[in-house]
Structure formats: structure tokens, C-alpha cells
C-alpha positions, 0 to 999 in steps of 0.5 A: 662407412655408411656415414662417409658415403652420405657426406659425399652426396651433399650438393655444392650449393648446400655449402654454408658459405654459399648460403649467406643471403645478401640484402636485396638493395645491393643488387638493385644498386648495382643495376642502377649504376649499370643503367646510369653508366649506359645513360651517360655513354648514350648522352656522350655519344649524342653529344659527340655525334650531334652537338659537337660534330662540326667542332670535332671535324674541324679538330680532325681536319687541323691534323691532316687538312691544310689551306695552302696559298696560291700566290698571284703573279705581280703585274709587269712594268713596261717602258713606253715601247714595251721593254720589260722594266720589272717582272715576277719570276717563279721562286720557292720559300723553304719552310719547316715544321720544327717538331717534325724535322728529322735531320742528321748533322750532315744534312743540316750542314748541307742545308745551311750551306745551300740557304746561305745561313750559319748552321748555328742560326739554322739549328736555333730556328729548328729548336723551337718545338712549340712552333708549327711553322717557320720560314728558313729562306724566302724567294729561293731560285728554282734550281737551289730549291731542287737541291734543297728538296734532294736532301729529303729532310722530313719536316722541311718543305717548299712553297711556291711564290714569286721573286721580283726581277728588274732587267734594267738594274740600277738604270731605272731603280729610282723610277721602278723602285722595288718590292719586299720579300712579301712582294709588296711595293716599297719604293717608286712605281712599285709602291705608288701602284702596289694595289694595281700591280699586286693582284689577289692571292688565291687558296686551295684546300688539300690533305697532307700526310704526316710528312707534309706531302699533298695526297689529295687536292680537295677544292679551290677556296679562291682562285688567284687574280694576277696583277695588272701590267703597267706601261710607263712613259719612260723610254728605256733607251733615253733613260740609259743615255741620261743615266750614263751621262749623269754618272760620268758628270758626277764622277768627272766633277767629283760631285756629291750627287746629281739628278736629271730629268727628260720631259716630252715637250708636247705631252708632259710625259717623263721620258727619263728620270735618273739620279746618282748615286743609285742602287741595284734593285736586284741586290739590296743587301747594303742600301744607304739613304743616299742611294735611295733618295730620288733627288729629282722629286724629293730634294728641293734647292734654290734654283738660282739664275734659272728663275730669271726667264720667268721674271722677264717673262712677267715684265714682258707680259705686263708691258713693263719692258720690251726685249729691246728696253735698256736696263742700266746695270752699272756699276755692277752693284745694287744696294737695297736697304742694308743689303747689296747684290752684284754681278760678276762683271760691271756690264753697264747698260744692257737690253732686256735680252742681254740681261738674260743672256749675261745673267745679270742679277742687277738687271733682273732685280731692277726689272723685278722691283718694278713689278707688283709682288702679287703678280710675281707670286701669282706667276710662280704659283701658276707655274706650280711652285709651292705645290707638290706635282701630281705625277702619281709618284711617292715622295713628290715635294711642294718646295717653298714659296712664301706669301707675297704679303710678307715680301720685303724689297730685297726678298722680291729682288732675290727671288727674281733670280732664284734665292729665297724660294725652293723647288725640285728639279721636276718642278723646274723642268715642268715650269720650262714647258711654258716656254717650250709649249708657247705659254702653256704649262703641261701636266706631268705624268709617269705613265704613257698617254695617248695624244697631247693633253691640254695645258694651262695657259700661263703666258701669251704665245708672243711672250713665250716665244720672245723669252724662248729667243732670249734663252737661245741667246743665253745658250749661245756663244755670247751667253753663259752656256755655249757648252749646251750647244748640240750639233744640228739642233738649236738650243734654248736654256738657262744656267743656274749656279746657287750657293748652298745654305748651311746653318742658315748662312750661305757657304762656298758650296754650290749647286750647278744646274741647267734647264733647257729644250731643243730644238728651239724652233719646235721643242721636242724635249725639255731637259733639266740637270742638277749637279750637287757640290762639284768639287773638281775646281769648277762650279758654274752651271755653264761648265758643269751642268750645261755639257750634261744637258748637251749630251742628254738632249742630243742623244734623246733627239737622235733616239726620237729621230727628231729632224735637225733644225740647224747646221751640223757643224760644231763650234770651231773651238770651245767658247768660254761661257760668260760667268753668271752672277750668283 
């Protein structure tokens, strides 16, 4: 009993298992490890808080902060009278973060229908979880954007942007052009003046929640700078009248295409520039190259008889002939080397005035062969042929004018009546400002100007006025274009009917043209018209292009309120025009 009580009083620490002594180095090692751990943690804290603070803040900001673009409003384009030709309307871009999109099949079907895309295509865009941003549709109207927002699909967002609108539609398409979905100019003035019109986009720093909603506007990084407005020289009323007349003429003559341009005869401003076929810049889903071509400035052609006035003007200027000088054109043919040129009729002796009035190739060629080739080349060059017109417009072409040193006599003869060289309709219209402006060639512009710019002297005033009188005869009852007459106004101008080339040979396809001005007593407008490959049985410029000139010039003069300078009575009966030689 006594021994048993003694065992109960043995201390727990006396247990033999607890009395095992551990080496001192083990406790020291543990303390060292703990100390190292604390040092490592301290170093890590210092590293994170001091040396990588900017990086970590940037990474954090990437998860909640966004820089959103503030689009600049593109500048408006006006006509000379303040009519809006192009403006920017508020729109929305629908975009998504694929990994955040949570939509039911019904919601996706409704979204696809609103956006006008296939449901399969929409699912394909949203299936890539690796992408953090994808556009679903750009330039959505505000009303449609509100319907998209009403679906309340997580991960689908709207962004403010602008959509270009062209109130005049197809009427001014080749002048104004259009922009792409990024609001960058692609054609016309939109392309030529894109930096000026575009302005500069701005940006703001915001904080978004996980659903992409802006919960705090932090600061403006850069304020947007809106684009500048532009005032064109175009008169929208004259533009519409020219467009309407050209379209009707192309359709009436079953032609391939057509073009027309109206110039202010005093300032060189382009009042109208139109082409057919054309397109609607507001609806560009199915554009073709034929629709986009601005034939007035990008297409070149052999001008035919519209060049004859310049040949005669040079001969008058050099004193080689007078208006009353008689040129023998019999027997209606002229052989030069191995080539023969001819007239439609054997006119016999014609005065220089009558050579232009009847559009005699033989008479013009005989006059040209008496001129130095260098002088002819200098004359054509002074008119701007072979040089791209500087109108601040994309695509203007130079045409073709060969150096005079390589001219053979037959080439000099054919160039005198418009074969062997090429130019654009805009170049041709500009050249005729020499006759309308008393011998001075005017610079052209697509933008409104104040005052009357100084022209370049090409001919003397006396020569210019003499040829102007001949052109009035050519557009009269005894000439090749009586259908160019306008009730109440004296008209001066010249027809052109040129064979087209195909594979290096002239074929029986024609380009009909007319260029002139009115009123002849004090020219106010210069109008040039070109009809490409008329196919309704007529091809002479006097019956295809001249009536278009009469309609366009007449409407333009009335729109500009130009006082008549001739009796208002129309021709008693249609006058058969003299057929011009081609």
C-alpha cells in the first residue's frame, strides 16, 4: 500500500520519455529558419511596396480602369450657299467581351436579328474566350442601339461614335465621296480633305465594374477636337439640274456612260460636276467600279473637233490667217503621206469662220500644217494639256500630249482636230475659259473663293473674241449644233464626235461631246458634256451632247439669274445640224 502511494506522487516531467535530451543545434537551426522566413517576407514586402508599386498599380488598373475614346465630330461639307452636303450623325458601336457574355439562346437570336447578322456568325464571334474585345456592328442608329441595350445581355456594350450622312444622295456622290466605317475619307472631297475634316479624337479615364458599367469618371486624358467645316464651290441647285439632264440623256441615247461639268466663267469655280452611272453614298453595299469612276476628272479621251477652235486661234494669233481668209477644202479629202483625211461633205472654198462653223477636217488640217509644230505644242501646253489640273481633288489625270519634236505632218494635222492627244472633260472645259474670259486661262477650284482670281494670258483679247464669234456661228442654225441654242441667250460652243480606239485601232464606237458657254455677249458659265458610246442610232455631238448642254446651261443661267441677251423666241422648227467631220 505504501509503495503504491509513492508511485502516484511521481511528477509528470519525470517521465523517462520526456527526459530525452535533444541536441542544442536543432533548436538553433529552427530559430535560424524562422528568422530567414521573416527576412524573406520583409524583403518581399519591400519589393512589392517600393520597387514594383507602379507595375502592380498598373496591373490592378487593367482590371477595373479603362481609357475610352471620345470620338471627334467630323466637319460638315456645305455647298456655296450653305446647303449641307455631308454631316455626321450620332451613332453607336455594339461590342462585346466574349468571356463575359451570358446570354440565353432567345437573347442571342433577338440580338442577331437586331444587328442584321446570322445567329451562327454571331455565336462564332462570341465563342473566342481569348479575345477581350470584338465589334459586333458599327454605326448603329440610336433607336436600334436602344433596343440592343434593352436586351440587357451581360458582356454586350455600346460605344458612342458618328455615322456620316449625305442628304443629297447620288446627286453629289462623285463630288463629296464617302468615308469608311472608321470615319476616314475614301473618295472625293472626303478623301482629299480628310485631315482637315477629321479633327482629332479625345479620350477619358474611367472605372468600370465587372459588367462593364462606368461607375466613376476619373479624368480627361485628351479633349476631342472636332473637324473643320468646308464650303465647296458647288451649287447644289445647278448640280441637281446637271445630274438630272445627264441621266436623262444617257438613258435616252442608250449610252454606256456620261459626264458633265459646269464652271463659273469668271472665277473658275466648279459649280457642278456629275457622272452617270453613279451611286448613293448612304448605301454602298453593292458598289461597282463603273459607279465609282469620276469620269469628269479621271477618264481621258480624244476630244475630236472640240480642239479645232484652238488651232484656228493660234493661226489668228500668229497672223497666218484672218477670219475672212478662204481655205480651199475641195474635193473634201486631203492626202498626207500615205494617209488621207476627209470631210463629211465636199464643201469647196470656205472662209476660216466657215471652217469652224462646218467643222471641216480638211480646212483645219491645212491651217495647222502652216503653223510651226513648236507653237502648236506651246499653245496646247499653255492650255494645261498634258498636265494634271490642280483642283485639290483626288484622281485628276494629266492626259497625253507628245513632245512636238516627234510629230510627223499627219500627226500635226490630226492633232489639230483632236486625234493623237487625250485629255479629261475637266481639262477641256478649263481650256474653253480662254474664249469665255477674253484670252485668259482660269485656275479651277472645287472650293468657294471670294473675288475673281487672275488668269493666265494665253491669247490676245482680239483673238479670243474673234474665235468666240466663230463658236457662236458653230452653235447656230448653220453650224453643227443648232440644238445647243437656249431661248433668251446667245450661245457659243463646239461639237466633238470621236471614234474610240480598241486594240490600237479606231472602231465604230463613238464618244460624243459638246463644250461651250453662255451668254456669248458676257459669258457666265462654261459647260462641257460627254456621252460615251451612244447606242440609240445617233452619235454626232450636235444631236447627242448639244441638247444636254442647252438644258444644263439654260437651267444654270436661270438659277444664277443671269439676264437674257437675246430674244426669248425659240427656233421655229428643229434645225438639222451640219454633220461634223470625224
